[in-house]
N, CA, C and O atoms as a MOPAC input file, in Angstrom:
PM7 MOZYME 1SCF
protein

 N     30.51900 1   -18.69600 1    17.18300 1
 C     30.19700 1   -20.08100 1    16.93200 1
 C     31.08000 1   -20.58600 1    15.79300 1
 O     31.37200 1   -19.85400 1    14.84700 1
 N     31.49000 1   -21.81600 1    15.89300 1
 C     32.36400 1   -22.40900 1    14.90300 1
 C     31.52600 1   -23.09300 1    13.82500 1
 O     31.08500 1   -24.22900 1    13.99900 1
 N     31.31200 1   -22.39200 1    12.70900 1
 C     30.48100 1   -22.91700 1    11.62900 1
 C     31.19600 1   -23.99600 1    10.82300 1
 O     30.55200 1   -24.72400 1    10.06800 1
 N     32.50000 1   -24.11200 1    10.96900 1
 C     33.23900 1   -25.14700 1    10.24400 1
 C     32.80600 1   -26.54300 1    10.66000 1
 O     32.92100 1   -27.48600 1     9.87600 1
 N     32.31600 1   -26.68700 1    11.86900 1
 C     31.84000 1   -27.98200 1    12.36100 1
 C     30.34300 1   -28.13900 1    12.10200 1
 O     29.88500 1   -29.22800 1    11.75800 1
 N     29.58500 1   -27.06500 1    12.26300 1
 C     28.13500 1   -27.12000 1    12.15200 1
 C     27.66200 1   -27.45200 1    10.73500 1
 O     26.70600 1   -28.20800 1    10.56900 1
 N     28.30900 1   -26.90700 1     9.73100 1
 C     27.86700 1   -27.11200 1     8.35600 1
 C     27.99500 1   -28.56800 1     7.91700 1
 O     27.03300 1   -29.09200 1     7.35500 1
 N     29.12000 1   -29.26000 1     8.13600 1
 C     29.17200 1   -30.68100 1     7.73500 1
 C     28.18300 1   -31.55500 1     8.49400 1
 O     27.61900 1   -32.49000 1     7.92700 1
 N     27.96900 1   -31.25900 1     9.76900 1
 C     27.00500 1   -32.03900 1    10.54900 1
 C     25.60300 1   -31.85400 1     9.97700 1
 O     24.86600 1   -32.82500 1     9.80900 1
 N     25.23800 1   -30.62300 1     9.68100 1
 C     23.92800 1   -30.34100 1     9.10200 1
 C     23.77800 1   -31.00800 1     7.74200 1
 O     22.72100 1   -31.55300 1     7.42600 1
 N     24.82000 1   -30.96500 1     6.94800 1
 C     24.79500 1   -31.60700 1     5.63500 1
 C     24.59500 1   -33.11600 1     5.77200 1
 O     23.81600 1   -33.70800 1     5.02600 1
 N     25.29700 1   -33.73900 1     6.72400 1
 C     25.16000 1   -35.17400 1     6.94600 1
 C     23.72300 1   -35.53500 1     7.31800 1
 O     23.15400 1   -36.46600 1     6.74800 1
 N     23.13100 1   -34.80800 1     8.26700 1
 C     21.76600 1   -35.11200 1     8.68700 1
 C     20.77400 1   -34.85900 1     7.56100 1
 O     19.79500 1   -35.59400 1     7.43000 1
 N     21.00300 1   -33.84000 1     6.75300 1
 C     20.11000 1   -33.57200 1     5.62400 1
 C     20.15800 1   -34.70800 1     4.60300 1
 O     19.11900 1   -35.14100 1     4.10400 1
 N     21.34200 1   -35.18300 1     4.29800 1
 C     21.47600 1   -36.28700 1     3.35200 1
 C     20.84800 1   -37.56500 1     3.91900 1
 O     20.15500 1   -38.28900 1     3.20400 1
 N     21.09000 1   -37.83600 1     5.18900 1
 C     20.53100 1   -39.03900 1     5.80900 1
 C     19.00300 1   -38.98900 1     5.82000 1
 O     18.35100 1   -39.99500 1     5.54400 1
 N     18.42900 1   -37.83000 1     6.13500 1
 C     16.97600 1   -37.70400 1     6.14200 1
 C     16.40400 1   -37.85100 1     4.73400 1
 O     15.35000 1   -38.45900 1     4.55200 1
 N     17.09600 1   -37.29700 1     3.74100 1
 C     16.63600 1   -37.41500 1     2.35400 1
 C     16.63200 1   -38.87300 1     1.90600 1
 O     15.68400 1   -39.31900 1     1.26100 1
 N     17.67500 1   -39.61100 1     2.24100 1
 C     17.73500 1   -41.03000 1     1.88500 1
 C     16.60400 1   -41.80000 1     2.55400 1
 O     15.98300 1   -42.65800 1     1.92700 1
 N     16.33300 1   -41.50100 1     3.81800 1
 C     15.25200 1   -42.17800 1     4.53400 1
 C     13.89700 1   -41.86300 1     3.89000 1
 O     13.07500 1   -42.76300 1     3.71900 1
 N     13.65800 1   -40.61400 1     3.53600 1
 C     12.39100 1   -40.22900 1     2.91900 1
 C     12.20700 1   -40.91400 1     1.56700 1
 O     11.10800 1   -41.36800 1     1.24800 1
 N     13.26800 1   -40.99100 1     0.77800 1
 C     13.18600 1   -41.64600 1    -0.52200 1
 C     12.93100 1   -43.13700 1    -0.35200 1
 O     12.12000 1   -43.71200 1    -1.07800 1
 N     13.60600 1   -43.76000 1     0.58700 1
 C     13.40300 1   -45.19500 1     0.81900 1
 C     11.97800 1   -45.48700 1     1.29200 1
 O     11.36700 1   -46.45800 1     0.84600 1
 N     11.45200 1   -44.66800 1     2.17900 1
 C     10.07400 1   -44.86200 1     2.64200 1
 C      9.07700 1   -44.70700 1     1.50000 1
 O      8.13300 1   -45.48800 1     1.38200 1
 N      9.28800 1   -43.70100 1     0.66300 1
 C      8.38300 1   -43.48100 1    -0.46600 1
 C      8.44900 1   -44.64600 1    -1.44400 1
 O      7.42500 1   -45.06100 1    -1.98600 1
 N      9.63700 1   -45.17200 1    -1.67100 1
 C      9.79400 1   -46.29900 1    -2.60300 1
 C      9.08800 1   -47.54400 1    -2.05900 1
 O      8.44200 1   -48.26700 1    -2.81700 1
 N      9.20400 1   -47.79600 1    -0.76500 1
 C      8.53600 1   -48.95800 1    -0.16900 1
 C      7.02600 1   -48.82100 1    -0.30200 1
 O      6.34200 1   -49.79200 1    -0.62700 1
 N      6.50600 1   -47.64300 1    -0.05700 1
 C      5.06300 1   -47.43500 1    -0.18600 1
 C      4.60400 1   -47.63300 1    -1.63000 1
 O      3.57400 1   -48.25600 1    -1.88600 1
 N      5.37900 1   -47.09700 1    -2.56200 1
 C      5.02200 1   -47.22200 1    -3.97400 1
 C      5.03600 1   -48.68900 1    -4.40000 1
 O      4.14100 1   -49.13000 1    -5.12200 1
 N      6.04000 1   -49.44900 1    -3.96200 1
 C      6.10800 1   -50.86400 1    -4.31800 1
 C      4.96500 1   -51.64400 1    -3.69700 1
 O      4.44400 1   -52.58100 1    -4.30200 1
 N      4.57600 1   -51.25800 1    -2.49100 1
 C      3.48100 1   -51.95500 1    -1.83000 1
 C      2.18400 1   -51.76500 1    -2.62500 1
 O      1.38800 1   -52.69500 1    -2.75400 1
 N      1.98100 1   -50.57100 1    -3.15000 1
 C      0.78100 1   -50.31500 1    -3.94600 1
 C      0.89600 1   -50.99700 1    -5.30800 1
 O     -0.08300 1   -51.54500 1    -5.81500 1
 N      2.09500 1   -50.96500 1    -5.90000 1
 C      2.28800 1   -51.54600 1    -7.23200 1
 C      2.14500 1   -53.06000 1    -7.22300 1
 O      1.64700 1   -53.63300 1    -8.19200 1
 N      2.56600 1   -53.71100 1    -6.16500 1
 C      2.48900 1   -55.16400 1    -6.07400 1
 C      1.03600 1   -55.61000 1    -5.94700 1
 O      0.70200 1   -56.76000 1    -6.23300 1
 N      0.19000 1   -54.70200 1    -5.52000 1
 C     -1.21800 1   -55.04500 1    -5.40300 1
 C     -1.60100 1   -55.40100 1    -3.98700 1
 O     -2.49100 1   -56.22100 1    -3.75600 1
 N     -0.92200 1   -54.77900 1    -3.04200 1
 C     -1.28200 1   -54.99900 1    -1.64800 1
 C     -2.70700 1   -54.53000 1    -1.40800 1
 O     -3.17600 1   -53.58500 1    -2.04200 1
 N     -3.36600 1   -55.17300 1    -0.52100 1
 C     -4.76400 1   -54.82900 1    -0.27200 1
 C     -4.86600 1   -53.39800 1     0.26000 1
 O     -3.94000 1   -52.86600 1     0.87400 1
 N     -6.00100 1   -52.81400 1     0.00400 1
 C     -6.23300 1   -51.43400 1     0.42900 1
 C     -6.16000 1   -51.30900 1     1.94700 1
 O     -5.67500 1   -50.30700 1     2.47200 1
 N     -6.64500 1   -52.33300 1     2.64800 1
 C     -6.60100 1   -52.31000 1     4.10900 1
 C     -5.16500 1   -52.33900 1     4.61600 1
 O     -4.83800 1   -51.66700 1     5.59400 1
 N     -4.30900 1   -53.11000 1     3.95800 1
 C     -2.90700 1   -53.18200 1     4.35300 1
 C     -2.22600 1   -51.83500 1     4.16300 1
 O     -1.52100 1   -51.36100 1     5.05300 1
 N     -2.43400 1   -51.21800 1     3.00600 1
 C     -1.82100 1   -49.91900 1     2.72900 1
 C     -2.32800 1   -48.87700 1     3.71600 1
 O     -1.54400 1   -48.08400 1     4.23700 1
 N     -3.61900 1   -48.87400 1     3.97600 1
 C     -4.20200 1   -47.91300 1     4.91700 1
 C     -3.63500 1   -48.11900 1     6.32300 1
 O     -3.32000 1   -47.14300 1     7.00400 1
 N     -3.50000 1   -49.36500 1     6.76700 1
 C     -2.97600 1   -49.61500 1     8.11000 1
 C     -1.51100 1   -49.20400 1     8.21800 1
 O     -1.08800 1   -48.70200 1     9.25900 1
 N     -0.72400 1   -49.41300 1     7.14800 1
 C      0.68300 1   -48.99100 1     7.16900 1
 C      0.77800 1   -47.47700 1     7.26500 1
 O      1.57700 1   -46.94700 1     8.03700 1
 N     -0.04800 1   -46.77400 1     6.47200 1
 C     -0.01000 1   -45.31300 1     6.49600 1
 C     -0.48700 1   -44.76400 1     7.83400 1
 O      0.06300 1   -43.78100 1     8.33000 1
 N     -1.50600 1   -45.38800 1     8.42400 1
 C     -1.97300 1   -44.94700 1     9.73600 1
 C     -0.93200 1   -45.22400 1    10.80500 1
 O     -0.76700 1   -44.42800 1    11.72900 1
 N     -0.22500 1   -46.35000 1    10.68900 1
 C      0.84400 1   -46.65800 1    11.63400 1
 C      1.97700 1   -45.65800 1    11.53700 1
 O      2.54100 1   -45.25600 1    12.55500 1
 N      2.31800 1   -45.24900 1    10.31300 1
 C      3.35700 1   -44.23300 1    10.12700 1
 C      2.93800 1   -42.90600 1    10.73500 1
 O      3.74200 1   -42.22200 1    11.36900 1
 N      1.67100 1   -42.54600 1    10.53800 1
 C      1.17400 1   -41.28800 1    11.08200 1
 C      1.20800 1   -41.30300 1    12.60900 1
 O      1.60900 1   -40.32500 1    13.24000 1
 N      0.78400 1   -42.42200 1    13.19300 1
 C      0.80700 1   -42.54400 1    14.65400 1
 C      2.23300 1   -42.51100 1    15.18000 1
 O      2.49800 1   -41.88500 1    16.20600 1
 N      3.15500 1   -43.17600 1    14.49300 1
 C      4.56200 1   -43.17700 1    14.91400 1
 C      5.15200 1   -41.76300 1    14.84600 1
 O      5.91800 1   -41.36600 1    15.72500 1
 N      4.79400 1   -41.00400 1    13.79800 1
 C      5.28000 1   -39.63000 1    13.68800 1
 C      4.74700 1   -38.76100 1    14.81400 1
 O      5.48300 1   -37.95200 1    15.37800 1
 N      3.46000 1   -38.92600 1    15.14600 1
 C      2.89300 1   -38.13800 1    16.24700 1
 C      3.53100 1   -38.50500 1    17.57200 1
 O      3.82800 1   -37.62800 1    18.38300 1
 N      3.74600 1   -39.79200 1    17.79900 1
 C      4.39200 1   -40.21600 1    19.04400 1
 C      5.82300 1   -39.71200 1    19.10400 1
 O      6.30200 1   -39.33500 1    20.17400 1
 N      6.50500 1   -39.70100 1    17.98000 1
 C      7.87700 1   -39.19300 1    17.95700 1
 C      7.91000 1   -37.71000 1    18.31600 1
 O      8.77500 1   -37.27200 1    19.07400 1
 N      6.97900 1   -36.94400 1    17.77700 1
 C      6.91300 1   -35.51600 1    18.10700 1
 C      6.60800 1   -35.31600 1    19.58800 1
 O      7.21200 1   -34.47000 1    20.24700 1
 N      5.66600 1   -36.10400 1    20.10200 1
 C      5.33900 1   -36.02300 1    21.52000 1
 C      6.54300 1   -36.39500 1    22.37400 1
 O      6.83900 1   -35.72500 1    23.36300 1
 N      7.23600 1   -37.46100 1    21.99400 1
 C      8.40400 1   -37.92500 1    22.74300 1
 C      9.46300 1   -36.83300 1    22.82400 1
 O      9.92800 1   -36.49500 1    23.91300 1
 N      9.84400 1   -36.28400 1    21.67800 1
 C     10.89300 1   -35.26700 1    21.68600 1
 C     10.43300 1   -33.98500 1    22.35400 1
 O     11.24000 1   -33.29700 1    22.98000 1
 N      9.16300 1   -33.64800 1    22.23800 1
 C      8.65800 1   -32.46300 1    22.92600 1
 C      8.77100 1   -32.60700 1    24.43200 1
 O      9.21000 1   -31.67900 1    25.11100 1
 N      8.38300 1   -33.75000 1    24.96000 1
 C      8.45800 1   -33.97600 1    26.40200 1
 C      9.90600 1   -34.00000 1    26.86900 1
 O     10.23100 1   -33.39800 1    27.89200 1
 N     10.77600 1   -34.68100 1    26.14300 1
 C     12.18200 1   -34.76200 1    26.54400 1
 C     12.83500 1   -33.38700 1    26.50200 1
 O     13.59500 1   -33.03800 1    27.40600 1
 N     12.55300 1   -32.60700 1    25.47400 1
 C     13.16600 1   -31.27900 1    25.38600 1
 C     12.64200 1   -30.32400 1    26.46200 1
 O     13.39600 1   -29.49300 1    26.96800 1
 N     11.36400 1   -30.43400 1    26.81300 1
 C     10.84000 1   -29.61600 1    27.91900 1
 C     11.50800 1   -30.02100 1    29.23100 1
 O     11.85700 1   -29.16200 1    30.04100 1
 N     11.68600 1   -31.32500 1    29.44200 1
 C     12.36600 1   -31.78200 1    30.65900 1
 C     13.81300 1   -31.28900 1    30.68900 1
 O     14.30400 1   -30.88200 1    31.74300 1
 N     14.49200 1   -31.32000 1    29.55700 1
 C     15.86000 1   -30.78900 1    29.50500 1
 C     15.88500 1   -29.29100 1    29.75000 1
 O     16.79400 1   -28.79000 1    30.41200 1
 N     14.90100 1   -28.56700 1    29.22600 1
 C     14.83100 1   -27.12800 1    29.48400 1
 C     14.65600 1   -26.85400 1    30.97800 1
 O     15.25000 1   -25.92000 1    31.51700 1
 N     13.84900 1   -27.66300 1    31.63200 1
 C     13.68700 1   -27.52100 1    33.08900 1
 C     15.01400 1   -27.81900 1    33.78500 1
 O     15.39000 1   -27.12900 1    34.73200 1
 N     15.72700 1   -28.85400 1    33.31000 1
 C     17.03400 1   -29.17200 1    33.87600 1
 C     18.02100 1   -28.02500 1    33.71700 1
 O     18.73300 1   -27.68100 1    34.66000 1
 N     18.06800 1   -27.43200 1    32.52800 1
 C     18.95100 1   -26.28200 1    32.32100 1
 C     18.51800 1   -25.09500 1    33.17300 1
 O     19.35500 1   -24.33700 1    33.66300 1
 N     17.21400 1   -24.93800 1    33.34700 1
 C     16.71800 1   -23.86900 1    34.22700 1
 C     17.16500 1   -24.07800 1    35.65900 1
 O     17.54000 1   -23.12400 1    36.33900 1
 N     17.12900 1   -25.32400 1    36.12700 1
 C     17.60300 1   -25.61700 1    37.48100 1
 C     19.09600 1   -25.33200 1    37.61800 1
 O     19.54300 1   -24.81600 1    38.64200 1
 N     19.86200 1   -25.66800 1    36.58900 1
 C     21.29900 1   -25.38700 1    36.62100 1
 C     21.53700 1   -23.88300 1    36.71300 1
 O     22.40400 1   -23.42800 1    37.45900 1
 N     20.77100 1   -23.12400 1    35.95700 1
 C     20.90000 1   -21.66400 1    36.01700 1
 C     20.46500 1   -21.14000 1    37.38200 1
 O     21.08100 1   -20.22200 1    37.92400 1
 N     19.41000 1   -21.72100 1    37.93300 1
 C     18.91200 1   -21.30400 1    39.23900 1
 C     19.94100 1   -21.55000 1    40.33500 1
 O     20.11700 1   -20.71800 1    41.22500 1
 N     20.62300 1   -22.69600 1    40.27000 1
 C     21.64700 1   -23.00600 1    41.26100 1
 C     22.92700 1   -22.22200 1    41.02600 1
 O     23.78900 1   -22.18100 1    41.90400 1
 N     23.07200 1   -21.60500 1    39.87100 1
 C     24.23900 1   -20.79700 1    39.58700 1
 C     25.48600 1   -21.59000 1    39.24500 1
 O     26.60200 1   -21.10400 1    39.42700 1
 N     25.30600 1   -22.80400 1    38.75300 1
 C     26.46800 1   -23.61800 1    38.39300 1
 C     27.05500 1   -23.10400 1    37.08500 1
 O     26.33400 1   -22.91400 1    36.10600 1
 N     28.36600 1   -22.88000 1    37.07300 1
 C     29.04500 1   -22.39300 1    35.87500 1
 C     29.97800 1   -23.44100 1    35.28300 1
 O     30.13500 1   -23.51500 1    34.06500 1
 N     30.58900 1   -24.24100 1    36.12900 1
 C     31.54100 1   -25.24600 1    35.67300 1
 C     30.85300 1   -26.60000 1    35.57800 1
 O     29.90200 1   -26.89200 1    36.30300 1
 N     31.36100 1   -27.41200 1    34.66900 1
 C     30.83100 1   -28.76000 1    34.52100 1
 C     31.21400 1   -29.58400 1    35.74500 1
 O     32.39600 1   -29.74800 1    36.05100 1
 N     30.21000 1   -30.09900 1    36.43800 1
 C     30.45500 1   -30.93200 1    37.60500 1
 C     29.43400 1   -32.07000 1    37.61900 1
 O     28.47600 1   -32.05800 1    36.84600 1
 N     29.63700 1   -33.04500 1    38.49200 1
 C     28.71600 1   -34.19300 1    38.50400 1
 C     27.26600 1   -33.81000 1    38.79000 1
 O     26.35300 1   -34.44500 1    38.26300 1
 N     27.04100 1   -32.80800 1    39.59300 1
 C     25.67100 1   -32.38100 1    39.88600 1
 C     24.96700 1   -31.86700 1    38.64000 1
 O     23.78500 1   -32.14100 1    38.43100 1
 N     25.68900 1   -31.12400 1    37.81700 1
 C     25.11100 1   -30.58800 1    36.58700 1
 C     24.77400 1   -31.72400 1    35.61700 1
 O     23.70600 1   -31.73100 1    35.00600 1
 N     25.67500 1   -32.66200 1    35.48600 1
 C     25.43100 1   -33.80900 1    34.59800 1
 C     24.25900 1   -34.63500 1    35.12300 1
 O     23.42800 1   -35.10100 1    34.34400 1
 N     24.19200 1   -34.81500 1    36.42200 1
 C     23.10100 1   -35.58900 1    37.02000 1
 C     21.75000 1   -34.92300 1    36.76900 1
 O     20.76400 1   -35.61000 1    36.50400 1
 N     21.69600 1   -33.61600 1    36.84800 1
 C     20.43900 1   -32.91100 1    36.59600 1
 C     20.00500 1   -33.11100 1    35.14700 1
 O     18.83000 1   -33.36900 1    34.88500 1
 N     20.93600 1   -32.99600 1    34.20800 1
 C     20.58200 1   -33.14800 1    32.80300 1
 C     20.19800 1   -34.58500 1    32.45500 1
 O     19.22600 1   -34.80900 1    31.73400 1
 N     20.95000 1   -35.55300 1    32.95800 1
 C     20.62500 1   -36.96100 1    32.69800 1
 C     19.30100 1   -37.32700 1    33.37000 1
 O     18.48700 1   -38.05000 1    32.79400 1
 N     19.09100 1   -36.83000 1    34.58100 1
 C     17.83400 1   -37.08400 1    35.27600 1
 C     16.64500 1   -36.46000 1    34.56400 1
 O     15.57500 1   -37.06500 1    34.49600 1
 N     16.82500 1   -35.25400 1    34.03200 1
 C     15.74700 1   -34.60100 1    33.29000 1
 C     15.42300 1   -35.37700 1    32.02600 1
 O     14.25300 1   -35.52500 1    31.67200 1
 N     16.44100 1   -35.87200 1    31.34300 1
 C     16.21500 1   -36.66900 1    30.13900 1
 C     15.48000 1   -37.96400 1    30.48400 1
 O     14.52700 1   -38.34100 1    29.80200 1
 N     15.92000 1   -38.63500 1    31.52800 1
 C     15.24700 1   -39.86600 1    31.96100 1
 C     13.82000 1   -39.61300 1    32.38500 1
 O     12.92700 1   -40.39400 1    32.05600 1
 N     13.59000 1   -38.53600 1    33.10800 1
 C     12.23900 1   -38.19600 1    33.54100 1
 C     11.34400 1   -37.89600 1    32.33900 1
 O     10.17800 1   -38.28900 1    32.31300 1
 N     11.89400 1   -37.20000 1    31.34800 1
 C     11.11900 1   -36.92900 1    30.13400 1
 C     10.74300 1   -38.20300 1    29.40600 1
 O      9.62100 1   -38.33000 1    28.91600 1
 N     11.67000 1   -39.14800 1    29.32900 1
 C     11.36400 1   -40.42600 1    28.68800 1
 C     10.31400 1   -41.20700 1    29.46900 1
 O      9.44400 1   -41.83600 1    28.86600 1
 N     10.37700 1   -41.17800 1    30.79200 1
 C      9.38500 1   -41.87200 1    31.60800 1
 C      8.00300 1   -41.23600 1    31.47400 1
 O      6.99700 1   -41.94300 1    31.42300 1
 N      7.95300 1   -39.92100 1    31.41700 1
 C      6.67000 1   -39.23500 1    31.23500 1
 C      6.07700 1   -39.61000 1    29.87900 1
 O      4.87800 1   -39.86500 1    29.76600 1
 N      6.92500 1   -39.64200 1    28.85500 1
 C      6.43000 1   -40.05200 1    27.53600 1
 C      5.90300 1   -41.47900 1    27.57700 1
 O      4.84700 1   -41.76400 1    27.01300 1
 N      6.62000 1   -42.37400 1    28.23400 1
 C      6.17900 1   -43.76400 1    28.31700 1
 C      4.79200 1   -43.83900 1    28.96600 1
 O      3.91600 1   -44.56100 1    28.48900 1
 N      4.60400 1   -43.09600 1    30.04400 1
 C      3.31200 1   -43.09600 1    30.70700 1
 C      2.21100 1   -42.54100 1    29.82300 1
 O      1.10400 1   -43.07800 1    29.79100 1
 N      2.51200 1   -41.46700 1    29.10400 1
 C      1.50400 1   -40.87100 1    28.22300 1
 C      1.20600 1   -41.77500 1    27.03500 1
 O      0.05600 1   -41.88000 1    26.60900 1
 N      2.22300 1   -42.42200 1    26.50400 1
 C      2.01500 1   -43.32300 1    25.35900 1
 C      1.16400 1   -44.51100 1    25.75100 1
 O      0.36300 1   -44.98500 1    24.94500 1
 N      1.31800 1   -45.00100 1    26.96400 1
 C      0.49100 1   -46.12500 1    27.41600 1
 C     -0.96300 1   -45.68800 1    27.56700 1
 O     -1.87600 1   -46.46600 1    27.28800 1
 N     -1.18400 1   -44.44900 1    28.00500 1
 C     -2.55400 1   -43.94900 1    28.12500 1
 C     -3.19400 1   -43.71600 1    26.75800 1
 O     -4.39300 1   -43.92700 1    26.57700 1
 N     -2.37600 1   -43.27700 1    25.79600 1
 C     -2.90300 1   -43.01600 1    24.46400 1
 C     -3.20300 1   -44.28600 1    23.68500 1
 O     -4.06300 1   -44.28800 1    22.80500 1
 N     -2.49500 1   -45.37100 1    24.00400 1
 C     -2.66000 1   -46.61600 1    23.24200 1
 C     -3.84900 1   -47.41800 1    23.67300 1
 O     -4.10700 1   -48.48700 1    23.11900 1

C-alpha cells in the first residue's frame, strides 16, 4: 500500500473534522451565553443527536449495499474494470440510499 498518499489524506480529514467540531461547540456555547431559551437549546441538541443517528444509519445501509455489490462482483468472477462492475457498484450505492430514504420516512 502506498502510505505516501494515505497519510496526507488522513491528515486533511482529521483537520477538517477538528475544525467542524470546534465550530459546532462554539455555536452551542454562544447560544447558551446569549441567553437562548432552554427549549431552543434542548431542541437544537436533540436535532443534532437525531441527525447523527440518521447519518450513522445512512452510511451503514450504504456500506452494506456496497459490500453486497462487491460480493456480487466476486461471485461473477470479474477481475477487470468493466461497465458491468461499475453498474453493480453504482446500483448498490443507489439502492442503499433508497433503502435509507424509506427507513428515514418510517422513523420520522
